[in-house]
C-alpha positions in Angstrom: -2.7 2.1 -0.7 -2.9 0.9 2.9 -0.1 1.8 6.4 -0.8 -1.7 8.4 -0.5 -1.3 12.0 -1.4 2.4 11.8 -3.8 4.3 14.0 -6.1 7.4 12.7 -8.2 8.1 9.4 -7.3 7.8 6.0 -8.8 10.8 3.5 -9.9 9.3 -0.3 -10.6 12.6 -1.6 -8.1 12.9 -4.6 -6.9 16.9 -3.4 -6.9 17.8 -0.1 -5.3 21.0 1.0 -2.1 18.5 2.0 -1.8 17.4 -1.8 -1.8 21.2 -2.9 0.5 22.3 0.1 2.7 19.3 -1.0 2.7 20.5 -4.3 3.8 23.9 -3.7 6.9 22.5 -1.3 8.4 21.8 -4.2 8.6 25.0 -6.2 9.6 26.8 -2.5 12.5 23.7 -1.9 14.0 25.6 -5.4 14.0 28.5 -4.4 15.8 27.9 -1.3 18.2 26.0 -3.7 18.0 29.6 -5.8 18.7 31.5 -2.5 21.9 29.4 -2.0 22.9 28.7 -5.9 26.7 29.4 -7.1 25.3 31.8 -9.5 21.7 32.8 -9.2 21.5 34.3 -13.3 22.8 31.3 -14.5 19.4 29.0 -14.3 18.7 26.0 -16.8 15.4 26.5 -16.9 15.0 23.7 -19.8 16.3 21.4 -17.2 14.5 22.5 -14.1 11.1 22.1 -16.0 11.7 18.7 -17.8 13.2 17.7 -14.5 10.2 18.4 -12.7 7.6 17.3 -15.5 9.8 13.8 -15.1 9.3 13.4 -11.4 6.0 14.3 -11.0 4.8 12.2 -14.0 6.2 8.9 -12.2 4.8 10.2 -9.0 1.7 10.3 -11.0 2.1 6.9 -12.1 3.1 5.5 -8.8 0.4 6.3 -6.9 -2.9 6.5 -9.4 -2.1 5.0 -12.6 -4.4 1.7 -13.2 -3.6 -1.7 -11.2 -0.7 0.6 -9.6 -1.7 -0.7 -6.5 -1.9 -4.4 -7.5 1.8 -3.8 -8.8 2.9 -2.6 -5.4 1.5 -5.5 -3.1 2.9 -7.8 -6.2 6.7 -5.9 -6.1 6.4 -6.2 -2.1 5.4 -9.9 -1.9 8.0 -10.0 -4.2 10.6 -8.8 -2.6 9.8 -10.0 0.7 10.1 -13.4 -0.6 14.1 -13.2 -2.0 14.6 -11.1 1.4 13.4 -14.5 2.7 15.5 -16.1 0.4 18.6 -13.8 1.2 18.2 -14.9 5.2 19.1 -18.5 4.6 23.1 -17.9 4.9 22.9 -15.4 7.7 20.8 -18.2 9.6 23.5 -20.5 8.4 25.7 -18.7 10.0 24.4 -16.8 12.9 21.7 -19.6 13.7 19.2 -18.5 16.2 21.1 -14.7 16.3 20.0 -14.2 13.0 15.9 -14.3 14.3 14.2 -11.6 16.3 12.1 -14.0 17.7 15.0 -16.2 18.9 17.0 -12.7 20.3 14.3 -10.7 21.9 14.8 -8.0 19.9 15.4 -6.7 16.8 20.0 -7.1 15.9 21.0 -5.0 12.9 24.2 -6.4 12.5 22.8 -10.3 12.8 19.5 -9.6 11.6 19.6 -6.8 8.7 23.0 -5.8 7.4 23.9 -9.3 5.9 21.4 -8.7 3.5 23.6 -6.4 2.1 25.9 -9.2 0.5 23.5 -11.7 -0.8 21.5 -8.2 -2.9 25.3 -7.0 -4.0 26.2 -10.4 -5.0 22.4 -10.0 -6.8 23.0 -6.4 -8.5 26.4 -7.8 -9.6 25.2 -11.2 -11.6 22.2 -8.6 -13.0 25.0 -6.8 -14.6 27.1 -9.5 -15.7 23.3 -11.2 -17.6 23.4 -7.2 -19.4 20.0 -6.4 -17.5 21.2 -3.2 -15.6 23.4 -1.8 -18.2 20.2 -1.7 -21.1 17.9 0.1 -17.8 20.9 2.6 -17.2 21.3 3.8 -21.1 17.3 4.0 -21.2 17.6 6.6 -18.1 20.5 8.6 -19.3 19.0 8.7 -22.5 15.6 10.2 -20.9 18.1 12.7 -19.0 20.0 14.1 -21.5 17.4 14.5 -24.3 14.9 15.7 -21.9 16.5 17.7 -19.5 19.8 18.8 -22.0 22.0 17.7 -19.8 26.0 15.8 -20.6 26.1 12.4 -21.6 28.0 11.6 -18.8 26.2 13.3 -15.8 23.2 11.3 -17.3 24.5 8.3 -17.1 26.2 8.4 -13.9 22.6 9.9 -12.2 20.8 6.8 -14.0 23.4 4.4 -12.4 23.0 6.2 -8.4 19.8 4.9 -9.2 20.8 1.4 -8.2 24.6 1.3 -6.5 26.1 3.6 -5.2 29.6 4.9 -5.0 30.6 2.4 -7.2 28.5 4.8 -9.8 31.0 6.9 -10.8 33.2 4.3 -11.9 30.8 4.0 -15.1 32.2 7.3 -16.3 35.6 7.2 -14.9 37.1 8.2 -19.0 35.7 11.6 -18.5 35.6 12.4 -14.5 39.1 14.3 -15.3 37.6 16.6 -18.0 34.2 17.4 -16.2 33.1 20.9 -15.2 32.0 22.1 -11.9 28.8 21.9 -12.1 28.9 18.4 -13.4 30.8 17.0 -10.4 27.9 18.6 -8.3 25.8 16.5 -10.1 27.2 13.1 -9.9 27.6 14.0 -5.9 24.1 15.3 -5.8 23.1 12.8 -7.5 24.6 9.7 -5.4 23.8 11.4 -2.1 20.0 11.9 -3.1 19.9 8.3 -4.4 19.8 4.9 -2.5 21.5 1.8 -3.3 19.4 -1.6 -4.0 21.3 -3.6 -1.6 20.6 -1.3 1.5 17.0 -0.2 -0.1 16.4 -4.4 0.8 17.4 -3.4 4.9 14.8 -0.5 5.1 12.3 -2.9 3.2 13.0 -5.5 5.8 12.6 -2.9 8.7 9.2 -1.3 7.1 7.6 -4.4 5.6 5.1 -5.5 8.1 4.0 -2.9 9.0 3.8 -0.6 5.9 2.1 -2.3 3.0 4.3 -1.9 -0.7 7.1 -0.7 1.0 9.7 -2.1 -1.6 7.4 -0.4 -4.8 7.5 3.0 -2.5 11.3 3.0 -2.1 12.3 1.9 -5.1 10.3 4.6 -6.7 11.6 7.2 -4.3 15.1 6.8 -5.8 14.1 6.7 -9.2 11.7 9.7 -8.2 15.1 11.2 -6.8 17.6 11.4 -9.8 15.6 13.9 -11.7 15.0 15.6 -8.6 18.8 15.1 -8.0 19.2 17.0 -10.9 17.5 20.2 -10.9 18.5 21.1 -7.8 22.4 20.6 -8.4 21.8 22.7 -11.7 20.5 25.4 -9.5 21.9 25.2 -6.7 25.8 25.2 -8.5 24.4 26.2 -12.6 26.4 25.1 -15.4 29.0 28.2 -16.5 31.4 25.9 -18.7 30.6 23.3 -21.4 30.4 20.1 -20.8 32.2 17.4 -23.2 29.5 14.8 -23.1 27.1 17.9 -24.1 24.3 16.3 -26.4 26.4 12.8 -26.8 25.2 9.9 -25.3 28.0 7.0 -23.4 28.8 4.0 -22.6 28.9 3.0 -18.9 32.5 1.5 -18.4 32.1 -1.4 -16.3 34.4 -4.1 -15.5 33.2 -7.0 -17.5 33.5 -10.3 -15.4 34.7 -13.6 -16.8 31.2 -15.6 -15.7 28.5 -15.2 -13.7 30.3 -17.1 -10.4 32.9 -14.9 -10.8 30.1 -11.3 -10.6 28.5 -13.2 -8.0 32.1 -13.0 -5.7 32.6 -9.8 -6.5 29.7 -8.1 -5.9 29.7 -10.4 -2.4 32.8 -8.9 -1.3 31.7 -5.2 -2.6 28.8 -6.2 -0.4 31.2 -7.0 2.7 33.0 -4.0 2.6 30.0 -1.5 2.6 28.9 -3.4 5.7 32.5 -2.7 7.5 31.8 0.9 6.5 28.0 1.4 7.1 28.9 -0.1 11.2 32.0 2.3 11.5 29.8 5.3 10.6 26.9 4.3 12.9 29.6 2.9 15.7 31.2 6.6 14.7 28.3 9.0 14.3 25.9 7.9 17.2 29.1 7.8 19.5 29.5 11.6 18.4 25.9 12.1 19.0 25.4 10.7 22.2 28.3 13.0 23.3 26.9 15.8 21.8 23.8 15.1 24.0 25.5 15.0 27.1 26.7 18.2 26.2 23.6 19.3 25.9 21.8 18.0 28.5 24.7 19.3 31.0 24.0 23.2 29.2 20.4 23.0 29.6 20.6 20.9 32.9 20.7 24.2 35.0 18.0 26.2 33.2 15.3 23.0 33.2 15.3 22.4 30.0 15.8 19.6 28.3 18.2 19.6 25.1 19.0 16.8 22.6 20.6 17.0 19.3 17.1 15.2 18.4 15.0 17.9 19.3 17.3 20.8 17.6 17.4 19.2 14.7 13.2 18.8 15.2 12.8 22.0 15.3 15.2 23.2 12.6 13.8 21.0 9.9 10.0 21.0 11.2 9.0 23.7 8.8 11.0 21.7 5.8 8.7 19.2 6.9 5.5 21.0 6.9 6.4 22.4 3.3 6.4 19.3 1.9 3.2 18.4 3.2 3.6 16.6 7.0 0.5 17.2 8.9 1.7 19.8 11.7 1.0 17.3 14.5 3.5 15.2 13.5 6.1 18.1 12.3 8.5 17.8 14.9 9.4 14.2 15.3 9.1 14.0 11.5 11.9 16.9 11.4 13.6 14.8 13.9 14.2 11.7 11.4 15.3 13.6 8.6 17.5 15.4 10.6 18.9 12.5 12.3 19.4 11.4 8.9 22.0 14.6 8.2 24.6 13.8 11.0 23.6 10.0 12.1 23.1 7.6 8.5 19.4 7.0 6.8 19.3 3.6 8.8 18.7 4.8 12.8 15.9 7.5 11.0 14.0 4.0 9.3 14.0 2.0 12.4 12.1 5.2 14.2 10.0 5.5 11.9 8.8 1.7 11.8 9.0 2.5 15.4 6.9 5.2 14.7 4.0 3.1 12.7 3.7 0.3 14.8 3.1 2.3 17.8 0.5 4.3 16.1 2.7 7.0 16.8 1.6 9.3 13.7 -1.8 11.4 13.2 -2.1 11.4 9.5 -1.4 7.9 6.8 0.6 10.7 4.9 3.1 11.7 6.8 4.7 8.0 6.9 4.8 8.2 3.5 6.3 11.6 2.7 8.9 10.7 5.6 9.9 7.4 4.2 10.5 9.1 0.6 12.3 11.9 2.1 14.7 9.8 3.7 15.0 7.3 0.4 18.6 8.8 0.2 22.8 9.2 1.5 21.9 13.2 2.2 24.5 12.6 5.2 28.1 14.2 6.2 29.8 10.6 6.7 28.4 10.0 2.7 29.6 13.4 1.9 33.3 12.4 2.8 32.8 8.9 0.8 31.1 10.3 -2.3 33.9 13.4 -2.4 37.1 10.7 -1.8 35.7 8.0 -4.6 36.1 10.7 -6.7 38.9 12.3 -5.4 40.6 9.3 -5.9 39.8 8.3 -9.4 40.2 12.4 -11.1 43.1 13.3 -8.3 43.9 16.5 -10.2 40.2 17.9 -9.3 40.6 17.7 -6.4 40.2 21.2 -4.7 37.3 21.5 -7.6 35.1 18.2 -5.7 36.0 19.7 -2.2 34.5 22.8 -3.2 31.4 21.0 -4.7 30.9 19.1 -2.3 28.9 21.0 0.3 26.4 22.4 -2.5 26.2 19.3 -3.6 25.2 18.0 -0.1 22.7 20.9 0.4 21.6 19.8 -3.3 21.1 16.4 -2.0 19.0 17.2 0.7 16.6 19.2 -1.1 15.8 17.1 -3.8 15.4 13.9 -1.3 12.6 16.7 0.3 11.3 17.3 -3.3 10.8 13.7 -3.9 8.8 13.6 -0.6 6.9 16.9 -2.1 5.8 14.6 -4.6 4.7 11.4 -3.5 2.4 14.2 -0.6 1.8 15.3 -3.8 -0.3 12.5 -5.3 -1.0 10.7 -2.1 -4.7 10.6 -1.3 -4.8 7.2 1.3 
């Protein structure tokens, strides 16, 4: 793997101290989850062992399987080509505003977010032709059989690899009777992964400076699914008996009458997603700016430059060291992951692209580990969306969902860090 426009040497040795740190970080993160567990003495070791094994096996394939580099190059070229086709509609609507070169800079609302509509429509079509349900059943079967999780939570976790809050609707018939641990799993899985429509936006940010980024982000979302199940079962162990334990369940997907309707439905869902993203960015970035003003005012008399980004950088720095980020890069990496927690993942991915273009990292592994860590909806705004969306489908379980929500947010962030640690374990330059 090569990182374009990046300074610094690449260590081609198959294993070094950073790889060992990343590997150790997997277990350190689980210990942190255990420290905050609802019940520390009800660990499901089958789920934990097989979940970590699945994640490490997938990461090993991604980084070391014969032909993986060529496959990632092909996949990246394919996704970039599709992105180019996706921009045809926005160029027609926005004209020169759709091109960064013509506007003199990057405009998120004009040049990136419209791609969500195209990819949401494409996903709608893939669901209609039956490809996505087949992939979901395969992942769900693997998770349920190996990890011993219920059929419903396994299916929901699998669907979260590709879609967002709408994944909850795939298990609508079982929501009312789920245990609290199952709720924690489906909310954690939703926040620890990303929808394919927004993943395309991140590829758009990074494809010019990060070779194979499309393949890596797809693998990151897949790796985070078993990590989310593992971490959710550590943070909120199962203390009941799920209705669908030991059973495979079929996804409840509303079938469109035709391909055109599937595309239209997907596009309309994409529009709603864009509106939601814009609203969240405006609200949360404004709040962060307000907090920064207050911090600057508080630190001014003492000659201390305070900002939320700097504080989060220090808070998350130990965690980034734990997943294998070198010391020299750990503060800026911590700022990016911390910013995701309060301001969604889009601003830190933009910051990552800029840092790579400027050669700000001392080691190429930093960009890889951070890209994997950031690949998830593990932020405060997403918690409200997933809990609120699930409550809408199971209103009689509002209290239970509200209780597991904060623990699910913790588990999702730890799961994303686990994914970064898995990538760091096998990255060799």
